[in-house]
Each structure stands twice: as structure tokens, then as C-alpha cells.
N, C-alpha and C positions, 0 to 999 in steps of 0.2 A: 503493500500500500503506499502511495507516494501523495504529497501535496498536490501534484499535478492531477492525479485521478480524483482527489477530493474537490478540487476547483471544477472539474468537468461535471461531477455529480451536483454540485451547487448550481452550476449554469443550467443544467438539464431541469432541476427543480424549478428554477426561476423563468426559464425560457418555455417550459412545458414540452418541447419537443427536441429530439436529438439534432433535427435539422438547424433549428433556432440556436441551440446550444452551441452547434459547431461554429457559427458565426461568431459568437461570443468567445470562444477559446482559440480561435483562429486554426481550426483543423477541419478535416472532412466529415462527413456524416458517418462515413465508415469507421473512422477513426475513433469517434465518440462511442459508437457501437461497442468497438473492440475494448476500449478504455473501461466501459461499463461492465463487460463481462469479466475483464481482468479484476476489476474491484470486487465483484461478486464473489470470484474464486478467492481472492485474499482473504475477504471478510467471512466466506462461508455462509452467507446468507443470500436470499433472492432480494434484490433491490426493486425490481420492475415486475408488474404484472403483464406478461407479454401476450395474454389472451385478448386483450383489447386492441383495438386498430392503432391506437397511439399508446405505447407503453406507459403505464401509469406507476407512480411510486407506491411501493408497499408501505403499511404501516410503520415497519422497522426502518424503512429507508427514510422516512420523514425524521425519525429520531436521529438517524445517521446525519442527516443533512444539518439538523439543528447543532450537533456536536461539531461537525465539520466546519461549520461556519466560525466557531469560537477557535479551533485549532489553525485554521487559515489566518484568522486574525492575529493570534498569538505568534505564529510564524513570520507574518509580515512585520510584526513589531518586535521580533527578536534582537536584530542589531541596534534599531533605535533605542530600546529599553537599556541595552548594555552601555550604550554611549550617553546615556541620560539625556535622550533627546525627547522633548516633550511635544514634538510637531510644530514647535513655534517658528521653524524655519523650513517647513515643508508646505504641501498644498492642501487647502481646505476645500472641499466640495460642499457647498451649501446650497440646499434647496430654498425657495423663497416664493411667497403668494405674490401674485401679480399686483395686489394692493400695495405691497411694500416695496415694489421695484423703483419708485420714484421718490421715496422719502425715506423710510426706515432703513432699508438695506444698504444703499450707497452712504448714508450718513454714518450708520454704523460700521460699515467696512473701512471707511475713511479713518475712524477712530482706531480700528484693529490695525491697519497699516502703519498709522503714526506710532503706535506702542510697539509693533513688532514688524519692522519693515522687510524682514525676510520671508514672511509668510506670502505663499502664493494662493490666490483665490480663484475658484471656479464657481460661478453662480448658475443654478438650474432653476428657472421658473416653472411652477406648476400649482395645481390645486392641492388642497390638503391631502386627500385621499391617494392621489399619484405619488406625492412626497413621502408619505408614510410608508406606502408600498416599497418605494425606493430605499428607505431607511431600513426596513426590514431585509432586504436584499443585499444590503452592505454597498449600495451604489451611491450613497450620500453619508457625509460625516454627522451633519445635523440639518434641520431645516425649520425655518419660521413658518408656522402653521396656526391655524385656528382650531382650538381644543374641540374635537369631536365627542359625541355622546359617549362612545367607548373607545379608549386608546388600545391599539393592538398590544398583545403580550410582549414584554421585552422591550418596550419603547417608553422612555420617560418624557414627560411633558413639564417644562419650567416656565410658569406664567411670567410674561413681561408687562402686559397692559390690558385693561378692560376697555373696549371701544364701543360705546353705545351706538346702536343704529339711529340713523336720522333720515329725514325725508329731504331730498333736494329738488329744487325747481328752478326754472329760468328766472332771473331778476325781475322780468316785466310781468309775471304772472301775480294777480292780485290775490289777496286773502293770505292769512297766517294760520289757518286751521288745517293741520296736516292731514287729518281724518277726511275733511271736505275735499281737499285737493287730491288725495288718493282715490277717492270714489268718483270723483267727477273729471278727473285728467287721464289721459292714455297712461298707462303703467309700464315702465321700461324695468323689466325684471332682471335681477341679478342670477346668473346661472344657477338653476335649481340642484345641480350636482355638486355645487360647492357647499361647504358647511354654512357660511353665510346665507346662501340661498335657502337653505332648510330653515334657517332661524327666522327669516323674513317670511317664508310661507306659513310656518306655524304660528307666527304672530298675527298675520292677517286671518287665518282660520280661527284663532282663538277671539279675535275681535270680531268675527263673522261680517268681515268687510267683503264688498263685492268691488272687484277691480276689472278694468278693460285692459287686457295685457296688448300691449303695442309691439314689443319686442323681447328677446331675451339675449343678454350679452354676458360673457365673463370677463371682459376687459373693462376695469374702472374707468380708464381714460375714455374709452368709447361711450360708456355710459354717461360720464360727465359731459362729453361733447354733444351727444344726443339731447340731453336735458337743457344744456346751454343754448342749443338750437330751438327750444321750445317745442320738442316733439313729445313731450312727456315729462311725468315726474317718476323719481325712483326712490329706493330706500338703500342707504349704503352705510358702512362704519364711519364714524367719525374718527378719522385717522389719530393715532397718539404722535405720529411724526408725518406732517404734510410735505409734499413737494413744493418748491419755492415758486412754481409757475402755474399755480392751481387756477382754474376758470372762475370768474365771478358767479356765484350761484346763490340762491336764497336757500338757507339751511334752516330746517325746523326740526326741533326735538320732538320726539313721539310721545312724551309724557313720563311721569314717574314710573310706569310699569314697562318703559321701553326694553326690549331685549339688547343684549350686548354680546359681542364676540370676545372670546378669551384668547388673546394672542400670545404665542410663546414659542420657545425653542424646544424642538423635540430632538431627541437622539437615542441610539441604542443604551440599553442598561449596561451591557458589556463593552461599552466603548474603550478601545485600547490606549487612546490618548486623551484622558479626561481634562487634562490642563488646557489643551488648545480649545476645547469645547466650552471650559469654564471662561476663557478669555473672549471667545466669541459672544458669550451670554453677557459678560461684563460690558463688552462694547455696544451691544444693543441696548443695555440698560442706560449706558451713559448718553447714547444718541437721543433716547426718550427724555431723560432728564434734561438735556440741553434744550430740546424742543419745547418742554414744558416751561422752562425758565424763560425762554425767548418769548412765549405767549404771554406770560406774566407781566414782561417788561414793555411789550408792545402797547401803544396807546389804543383805547377803545374807539 
């Protein structure tokens, strides 16, 4: 049994097919099949149910994959741990929500780079569900996400801010009653596959409001642009860190029972370089604190 074989097994588990796994580990489909037969022989257990059209992992294989991920992480961290390298001069692969890409993420990463200039950064945008899946597979070191109803096993969520949801409308729209505007104007929906989209839907249902849906978008910039063009109203988070060039929009609180999204940093519990994750979290906190201080200092 070798680390190479374990890497291939994990690739098969993540990619679901031998062909897709072959692309991940850069070998042929036949080589993946042969490697898996070799691993089965080495372990003395059946890892795949080959009676199905696409070979499926057996229950014991799922447990092997779980332990293999830790073995691979420990192997990859062997030399850095000996050299007392906390990852502060390596590359950090960070997932980020689209709503954070023009405010929180760039400002926090600027803080991180100012403290640790040798750190390399890779930013991968995505919605919470996709980012958490990538964390489980080991494709990300950490991710800025909205806390879902249930966190995956083995993933830790560290809260950064609570962002209340608010209604946005074009400046020329008359009236300051968010409920009236929501039920009389076209509604531009936040992607319902996003955690925030679910929060919004649940609030509308709980209020028993009838809205006329005009469109559904997953880009906060696109939503803001549509609202700015007076094509409808929308509900979005009141961002803890805002972009410097936000469009002028009317923003109305939804009331004392307004839902909020819990924004935070998620990472694997068995993260092999906790120091760098701590520093990413600290940088995010600093960016939020600086934004709050700036808002307090700005004139009304």
C-alpha cells in the first residue's frame, strides 16, 4: 500500500467514477482500475461493488477513505512539521462567497498579506454548499460561508459576524414600508440554492407574504444593478464589510424579527496547519472591526 494508491482511492471517492478520477490524478482509466485492484489486494478487502454499472464504494471503503484523507494530510505535512513551518509562507486556498468578494475578502486578505507577505493566496468563489463540499474533499484550506442549518461532520464553523437581511429598492421608489414595497413591486430573488436564499424564502413564508417574482440571481452585484435600474426590489444581507463603490440604493430594515445570516470561516477539524487558519480568521476579524470603526466615524 502506498500514498499514491490512497490518493487515487480518495480521487475515486470524490469524483464518483474511475474516468473522472483518472483526470484528477493524471493517469489513464485503466491505470486507476489496476491501482484499485492492487490496493484491494494489499488491504485484503473489497473496496468496490462491481455488480453495479458504475463501481460503488463498499461500506468498508468509505471508512478507508476517511482514514486515508488523514494519512495523506499527515504525509503532506511531514516535512513542514519537522521544519516548524506553520504554512505562513505557503499557499492558502480560500473559498469565498460571492457577497464577500468585493468587500470582506479583499480587505481581509490585504491585512493577511501585510502581516505575512510570504503567504500565497488562491481564492475560489462559490456558494456555501459547494464550498463545504470542497472542504470535505480537501480541495480548500478554509472557506468564508454562511452557516447552514446543519454543518457537515468534521467541519468547524467559526462565526465572524451576523448580517441582518434588509430590503433594497431604487432611490426613486416612494415609500418606506418594506412589506408594502415587497408585495407591490416585482421581487428580484436571491438564488434559492444559497443558504441566504433559503433564509429569505422562509421569512417570506412565515410572514405569509405574496410576492411577484421577476428574476432569480446569485450575483449580489447583478441584484444591486437590477434594483438600481428600478426593475424591482430585493432582500439581501446588510454586509459587515461593504465595497467602496456600492450603488446608491434605498435600504430598509425588515423589522425587529428580521432574519440574519451568520457569516463565518469554515475549515476541517483535522486541519494540519491550524496556525495559518487562525491567522486567516484573525485577518477577517480585523477587516470587520476596521469597517465597523469606519462606519462609526463617518458623518450621518
